[in-house]
FISE-572680 format. One record per residue (C-alpha): residue number from 1; residue in three letters; y, z, x. Coordinates in steps of 0.02 Angstrom, whole numbers, plus 50000, padded with zeros to 5 digits. Each point is the difference from the previous one (the first is absolute). Example, Ala and Ser with C-alpha at 12.3 -4.5 7.8 and 13.67 -1.06 7.14 Angstrom:
// residues 2
MARTOR pos code y z x
MARTOR 1 ALA 49775 50390 50615 $
MARTOR 2 SER 50172 49967 50069 $
// end
This chain:
// residues 324
MARTOR pos code y z x
MARTOR 1 MET 52684 53615 53977 $
MARTOR 2 ASN 50181 50001 49946 $
MARTOR 3 THR 50015 50129 49862 $
MARTOR 4 ILE 49867 50135 50001 $
MARTOR 5 LEU 49962 50123 49861 $
MARTOR 6 VAL 49900 50154 50053 $
MARTOR 7 THR 49915 50118 49877 $
MARTOR 8 GLY 49952 50177 50046 $
MARTOR 9 SER 50141 50004 50126 $
MARTOR 10 SER 50006 50190 50013 $
MARTOR 11 GLY 49820 50013 50058 $
MARTOR 12 GLN 49927 50014 50175 $
MARTOR 13 ILE 49998 49813 50035 $
MARTOR 14 GLY 50147 49953 49890 $
MARTOR 15 SER 50130 50114 50076 $
MARTOR 16 GLU 49971 49928 50173 $
MARTOR 17 LEU 49966 49821 49948 $
MARTOR 18 VAL 50160 49986 49900 $
MARTOR 19 ALA 50102 50052 50153 $
MARTOR 20 ALA 49908 49878 50111 $
MARTOR 21 LEU 50023 49855 49877 $
MARTOR 22 ARG 50183 50038 49977 $
MARTOR 23 ALA 50027 49999 50187 $
MARTOR 24 ARG 49909 49833 50014 $
MARTOR 25 TYR 50058 49907 49844 $
MARTOR 26 GLY 50162 50086 49955 $
MARTOR 27 ALA 50030 50157 49896 $
MARTOR 28 HIS 50051 49910 49841 $
MARTOR 29 ASN 49847 49886 50003 $
MARTOR 30 VAL 49877 50143 49979 $
MARTOR 31 ILE 49993 50082 49829 $
MARTOR 32 ALA 49919 50170 50004 $
MARTOR 33 THR 49923 50061 49839 $
MARTOR 34 ASP 49908 50159 49950 $
MARTOR 35 ILE 49973 50112 49850 $
MARTOR 36 ARG 50109 50127 50095 $
MARTOR 37 SER 50143 49979 50124 $
MARTOR 38 SER 50020 50070 50175 $
MARTOR 39 ALA 50150 49998 50114 $
MARTOR 40 SER 49909 49901 50134 $
MARTOR 41 ILE 49982 49847 49888 $
MARTOR 42 THR 50149 50013 49883 $
MARTOR 43 SER 50132 50013 50137 $
MARTOR 44 GLY 49949 49848 50104 $
MARTOR 45 GLY 49997 49861 49871 $
MARTOR 46 PRO 49963 49953 49819 $
MARTOR 47 PHE 49892 50122 49902 $
MARTOR 48 GLU 49930 49991 49824 $
MARTOR 49 THR 49900 50130 49905 $
MARTOR 50 LEU 49837 49918 49947 $
MARTOR 51 ASP 49840 50056 49914 $
MARTOR 52 VAL 49878 49864 50056 $
MARTOR 53 ASN 49904 50018 49836 $
MARTOR 54 ASP 50155 49935 49909 $
MARTOR 55 LEU 49975 49812 50016 $
MARTOR 56 GLN 50163 49953 49912 $
MARTOR 57 SER 50106 50107 50118 $
MARTOR 58 PHE 49901 49938 50150 $
MARTOR 59 HIS 50033 49821 49953 $
MARTOR 60 ALA 50182 50031 49961 $
MARTOR 61 ILE 50037 50082 50169 $
MARTOR 62 ALA 49910 49862 50097 $
MARTOR 63 ARG 50099 49868 49903 $
MARTOR 64 LYS 50164 50093 50022 $
MARTOR 65 TYR 49988 49993 50189 $
MARTOR 66 LYS 49910 49830 50006 $
MARTOR 67 ALA 49857 50074 50100 $
MARTOR 68 ASP 49890 49876 50090 $
MARTOR 69 THR 49886 50133 50074 $
MARTOR 70 ILE 49918 50154 49921 $
MARTOR 71 ILE 49924 50138 50107 $
MARTOR 72 HIS 49907 50112 49878 $
MARTOR 73 LEU 49966 50173 50072 $
MARTOR 74 ALA 50006 50112 49847 $
MARTOR 75 ALA 49830 50086 49983 $
MARTOR 76 LEU 49910 50167 49993 $
MARTOR 77 LEU 49909 50045 50162 $
MARTOR 78 SER 49818 50042 50025 $
MARTOR 79 ALA 49985 50188 49975 $
MARTOR 80 MET 50129 50002 49860 $
MARTOR 81 ALA 49914 49853 49916 $
MARTOR 82 GLU 49833 50093 50005 $
MARTOR 83 ALA 50082 50152 49917 $
MARTOR 84 ASN 50073 49893 49860 $
MARTOR 85 PRO 49896 49839 49988 $
MARTOR 86 LEU 50065 49940 49831 $
MARTOR 87 PHE 50182 50015 50054 $
MARTOR 88 ALA 49954 49917 50166 $
MARTOR 89 TRP 49921 49851 49910 $
MARTOR 90 ASN 50147 49977 49883 $
MARTOR 91 LEU 50129 50011 50139 $
MARTOR 92 ASN 49909 49908 50139 $
MARTOR 93 MET 49928 49860 49894 $
MARTOR 94 GLY 50134 49987 49866 $
MARTOR 95 GLY 50138 49997 50129 $
MARTOR 96 LEU 49910 49871 50106 $
MARTOR 97 LEU 49970 49885 49851 $
MARTOR 98 ASN 50183 50009 49954 $
MARTOR 99 ALA 50053 49965 50178 $
MARTOR 100 LEU 49885 49848 50008 $
MARTOR 101 GLU 50064 49937 49833 $
MARTOR 102 VAL 50179 50008 50061 $
MARTOR 103 ALA 49952 49914 50162 $
MARTOR 104 LYS 49915 49863 49901 $
MARTOR 105 GLU 50146 49974 49879 $
MARTOR 106 LEU 50135 50000 50137 $
MARTOR 107 ASN 49895 49911 50134 $
MARTOR 108 CYS 50013 50146 50122 $
MARTOR 109 GLN 49905 50030 50160 $
MARTOR 110 PHE 49899 50157 49974 $
MARTOR 111 PHE 49932 50146 50102 $
MARTOR 112 THR 49908 50159 49951 $
MARTOR 113 PRO 49903 50116 50114 $
MARTOR 114 SER 49813 50023 49986 $
MARTOR 115 SER 49902 50137 50092 $
MARTOR 116 ILE 49844 50045 50094 $
MARTOR 117 GLY 49961 50087 49837 $
MARTOR 118 VAL 49929 49834 49936 $
MARTOR 119 PHE 49843 50036 50101 $
MARTOR 120 GLY 49864 50121 49951 $
MARTOR 121 PRO 49839 50079 50063 $
MARTOR 122 GLU 49909 49833 49994 $
MARTOR 123 SER 50127 49915 50116 $
MARTOR 124 PRO 49963 49996 50186 $
MARTOR 125 LYS 50080 50157 50077 $
MARTOR 126 ASP 50046 49933 50171 $
MARTOR 127 LEU 50107 49843 50026 $
MARTOR 128 THR 49992 49970 49814 $
MARTOR 129 PRO 50011 49809 49978 $
MARTOR 130 GLN 50143 49910 49915 $
MARTOR 131 VAL 49878 49937 49866 $
MARTOR 132 THR 49865 50122 49953 $
MARTOR 133 VAL 49936 50102 49853 $
MARTOR 134 GLN 50136 50096 49910 $
MARTOR 135 ARG 49933 50138 49887 $
MARTOR 136 PRO 50126 50143 50008 $
MARTOR 137 VAL 49961 50166 49920 $
MARTOR 138 THR 50179 50054 49962 $
MARTOR 139 MET 50123 49945 49866 $
MARTOR 140 TYR 50125 49957 50139 $
MARTOR 141 GLY 49873 49887 50084 $
MARTOR 142 ILE 49953 49918 49834 $
MARTOR 143 ASN 50185 49967 49968 $
MARTOR 144 LYS 50019 49919 50171 $
MARTOR 145 VAL 49847 49887 49983 $
MARTOR 146 ALA 50059 49947 49828 $
MARTOR 147 GLY 50173 49971 50074 $
MARTOR 148 GLU 49931 49887 50138 $
MARTOR 149 LEU 49907 49898 49868 $
MARTOR 150 LEU 50153 49989 49888 $
MARTOR 151 CYS 50106 49936 50144 $
MARTOR 152 ASP 49868 49870 50041 $
MARTOR 153 TYR 49996 49950 49817 $
MARTOR 154 TYR 50187 49979 49986 $
MARTOR 155 HIS 50000 49899 50162 $
MARTOR 156 ARG 49861 49883 49944 $
MARTOR 157 LYS 50048 49981 49818 $
MARTOR 158 TYR 50190 50003 50008 $
MARTOR 159 GLY 50039 49961 50181 $
MARTOR 160 VAL 50086 50167 50034 $
MARTOR 161 ASP 50017 50027 50188 $
MARTOR 162 THR 49913 50168 50002 $
MARTOR 163 ARG 49966 50095 50162 $
MARTOR 164 SER 49930 50172 50038 $
MARTOR 165 LEU 49941 50118 50137 $
MARTOR 166 ARG 49861 50129 49994 $
MARTOR 167 PHE 50094 50145 50076 $
MARTOR 168 PRO 49912 50145 50083 $
MARTOR 169 GLY 50083 50171 50003 $
MARTOR 170 LEU 50185 49984 50040 $
MARTOR 171 ILE 50089 50126 50110 $
MARTOR 172 SER 50188 50028 49991 $
MARTOR 173 TYR 50124 50133 50055 $
MARTOR 174 LEU 50131 49946 49869 $
MARTOR 175 THR 49909 50034 49836 $
MARTOR 176 PRO 49891 50151 49952 $
MARTOR 177 PRO 49817 49981 49949 $
MARTOR 178 GLY 49981 49922 49828 $
MARTOR 179 GLY 49827 50045 49939 $
MARTOR 180 GLY 49893 49882 50104 $
MARTOR 181 THR 49833 50046 50077 $
MARTOR 182 THR 50059 49951 50174 $
MARTOR 183 ASP 50159 50105 49985 $
MARTOR 184 TYR 49918 50141 50095 $
MARTOR 185 ALA 50055 49911 50159 $
MARTOR 186 VAL 50183 50003 49952 $
MARTOR 187 SER 49988 50183 49945 $
MARTOR 188 MET 49919 50047 50165 $
MARTOR 189 PHE 50151 49937 50099 $
MARTOR 190 PHE 50127 50089 49890 $
MARTOR 191 GLU 49904 50164 50000 $
MARTOR 192 ALA 49972 49990 50189 $
MARTOR 193 VAL 50188 49993 50028 $
MARTOR 194 ARG 50041 50126 49864 $
MARTOR 195 THR 49866 50134 50026 $
MARTOR 196 GLY 49890 49947 50144 $
MARTOR 197 GLU 49844 49993 49893 $
MARTOR 198 TYR 49921 49899 49861 $
MARTOR 199 SER 49852 50019 49883 $
MARTOR 200 SER 49923 49827 49963 $
MARTOR 201 TYR 49927 49955 49833 $
MARTOR 202 ILE 49905 49858 50087 $
MARTOR 203 ASN 49850 50053 50105 $
MARTOR 204 LYS 49972 49976 50185 $
MARTOR 205 GLY 49900 49843 50035 $
MARTOR 206 THR 50075 49908 49850 $
MARTOR 207 TYR 50076 49843 50073 $
MARTOR 208 MET 50125 49893 49908 $
MARTOR 209 ASP 50108 49853 50052 $
MARTOR 210 MET 50186 50034 50017 $
MARTOR 211 MET 50160 49909 50040 $
MARTOR 212 TYR 50173 50055 50053 $
MARTOR 213 MET 50133 49956 49873 $
MARTOR 214 PRO 50101 49885 50116 $
MARTOR 215 ASP 49845 49892 50018 $
MARTOR 216 ALA 49969 50002 49811 $
MARTOR 217 ILE 50178 49945 49964 $
MARTOR 218 GLY 49992 49867 50132 $
MARTOR 219 SER 49836 49933 49933 $
MARTOR 220 ILE 50072 49981 49824 $
MARTOR 221 ILE 50147 49901 50061 $
MARTOR 222 GLN 49893 49896 50120 $
MARTOR 223 LEU 49877 49956 49861 $
MARTOR 224 MET 50138 49955 49878 $
MARTOR 225 GLU 50080 49886 50128 $
MARTOR 226 ALA 49835 49916 50047 $
MARTOR 227 ASP 49960 49820 49955 $
MARTOR 228 SER 49915 50004 49830 $
MARTOR 229 ALA 49889 49852 50044 $
MARTOR 230 LYS 49916 50103 50139 $
MARTOR 231 LEU 49954 50146 49888 $
MARTOR 232 ILE 49817 50002 49949 $
MARTOR 233 ASN 49966 50183 49961 $
MARTOR 234 ARG 50171 50029 49921 $
MARTOR 235 ASN 49942 50137 49879 $
MARTOR 236 ALA 49976 50102 50105 $
MARTOR 237 TYR 49991 50013 50190 $
MARTOR 238 ASN 49918 50142 50093 $
MARTOR 239 VAL 50130 50079 50115 $
MARTOR 240 SER 49990 50154 50111 $
MARTOR 241 ALA 50058 50068 50165 $
MARTOR 242 MET 49889 50152 50039 $
MARTOR 243 SER 49853 50103 49936 $
MARTOR 244 PHE 49987 50188 50027 $
MARTOR 245 ASP 49940 50165 49927 $
MARTOR 246 PRO 50101 50163 49990 $
MARTOR 247 GLU 49937 50060 50170 $
MARTOR 248 MET 50061 49845 50088 $
MARTOR 249 LEU 50172 50015 49920 $
MARTOR 250 ALA 50011 50185 50044 $
MARTOR 251 ALA 49958 49956 50182 $
MARTOR 252 GLU 50150 49882 50008 $
MARTOR 253 ILE 50116 50133 49923 $
MARTOR 254 ARG 49943 50125 50131 $
MARTOR 255 LYS 50066 49885 50138 $
MARTOR 256 LEU 50173 50056 49942 $
MARTOR 257 LEU 49955 50165 49915 $
MARTOR 258 PRO 49855 50074 50099 $
MARTOR 259 ALA 49987 50153 49887 $
MARTOR 260 PHE 49979 49897 49840 $
MARTOR 261 LYS 49861 50073 49893 $
MARTOR 262 LEU 49895 49895 49881 $
MARTOR 263 THR 49891 50081 49866 $
MARTOR 264 TYR 49913 49931 49848 $
MARTOR 265 GLU 50006 50031 49812 $
MARTOR 266 ILE 49908 49851 49931 $
MARTOR 267 ASP 50055 49922 49835 $
MARTOR 268 PRO 49838 49934 49924 $
MARTOR 269 VAL 50087 49865 49899 $
MARTOR 270 ARG 50099 49926 50145 $
MARTOR 271 GLU 49856 50021 50121 $
MARTOR 272 GLN 49887 49906 49881 $
MARTOR 273 ILE 50128 49861 49986 $
MARTOR 274 ALA 50017 49990 50190 $
MARTOR 275 GLN 49811 49995 50022 $
MARTOR 276 SER 49992 49847 49885 $
MARTOR 277 TRP 50123 49903 50106 $
MARTOR 278 PRO 49969 49906 50163 $
MARTOR 279 ASN 50007 50076 50172 $
MARTOR 280 SER 50086 49843 50066 $
MARTOR 281 LEU 50049 49827 49941 $
MARTOR 282 ASP 49975 49824 50071 $
MARTOR 283 ILE 50178 49932 50008 $
MARTOR 284 SER 49957 49830 50077 $
MARTOR 285 ALA 50050 49898 49845 $
MARTOR 286 ALA 50178 50070 50005 $
MARTOR 287 GLN 50008 49967 50188 $
MARTOR 288 GLN 49940 49820 49984 $
MARTOR 289 GLU 50092 49946 49844 $
MARTOR 290 TRP 50174 50073 50029 $
MARTOR 291 GLY 50001 50087 50168 $
MARTOR 292 PHE 49986 50182 49951 $
MARTOR 293 LYS 50014 50116 50151 $
MARTOR 294 PRO 50044 50186 49984 $
MARTOR 295 ARG 50112 50075 50134 $
MARTOR 296 TYR 49954 50184 49988 $
MARTOR 297 SER 49838 50080 50064 $
MARTOR 298 LEU 49948 50176 49948 $
MARTOR 299 GLU 50079 50073 50157 $
MARTOR 300 GLN 50163 49905 49978 $
MARTOR 301 MET 50011 50041 49814 $
MARTOR 302 ALA 49966 50185 50028 $
MARTOR 303 TYR 50129 50015 50137 $
MARTOR 304 ASP 50135 49915 49897 $
MARTOR 305 MET 49959 50102 49843 $
MARTOR 306 MET 50015 50164 50095 $
MARTOR 307 ILE 50164 49950 50082 $
MARTOR 308 GLN 50076 49937 49838 $
MARTOR 309 ILE 49950 50151 49896 $
MARTOR 310 ALA 50055 50121 50134 $
MARTOR 311 SER 50171 49916 50017 $
MARTOR 312 ARG 50028 50000 49813 $
MARTOR 313 THR 49950 50183 49987 $
MARTOR 314 ILE 50130 50042 50134 $
MARTOR 315 GLU 50132 49899 49910 $
MARTOR 316 SER 49963 50086 49834 $
MARTOR 317 SER 50014 50170 50084 $
MARTOR 318 ARG 50170 49953 50070 $
MARTOR 319 GLU 50062 49945 49829 $
MARTOR 320 ILE 49942 50163 49920 $
MARTOR 321 MET 50091 50097 50136 $
MARTOR 322 LYS 50159 49901 49970 $
MARTOR 323 VAL 49995 50037 49813 $
MARTOR 324 SER 49964 50186 50025 $
// end
């Protein structure tokens, strides 16, 4: 990877991945794009406004910067996709097709994230295999399965070096929840620090795989730097770091905030989505083919999240006091 174009750069993954890529490959070698701008990505290197459904503009920007790598992150997340399935299909699939076309025309290496959402009620719930039945019951999951197949198609038919990861829920202290089913975990941390209590829309006993954002960012870079000849399940690898339900997460938070109170106000839509997903994933293919190994356990992730959010809350309060 020499010149990397990233779509959806203002999103949960994009905002942190762009910073990591610029630190590793040089600020001017990472072109951030999004339909909207944000200070975090416009101030650190090149930025272009891009609607990924505009193929002509997509192609022009990639040619302008002579991109040799495309990391396509622009997409609508699970709960938001279920609320607006037609828009989700047009954005998620139309944008992906355009990104693959640009990668084909310009001979770019290519990455786009997949999700545990590709699995459905007929998939094995525990240690879900790398290769198994994929019959999702959500528009988001359907998009992701179709995306995996499209990437395989462009790899076999056109030789595009496509790669992907089936991400579980991603947890970050830098970006707010963005409409995903697993975002309850992020919200729980922020509300624990802000108010000392949280009402979960996901029920107790509902387990889902999760990963701390530093591990997610590291896994993207590691996969993109891996030897292409060694990649068998390139579209897409199961990856995960931990599996827990709301009660387990609350127990970790109480190690630092003993008075933290967890209640429940179940969202039927998101609970139904969560119930259709695996409890845990088999990540052995990623381990064997390119050495995937997450660094953060549930305990380590929870401790760091609490410390980071608390420190940022204190800093924000100090800034407000200075202004007033």
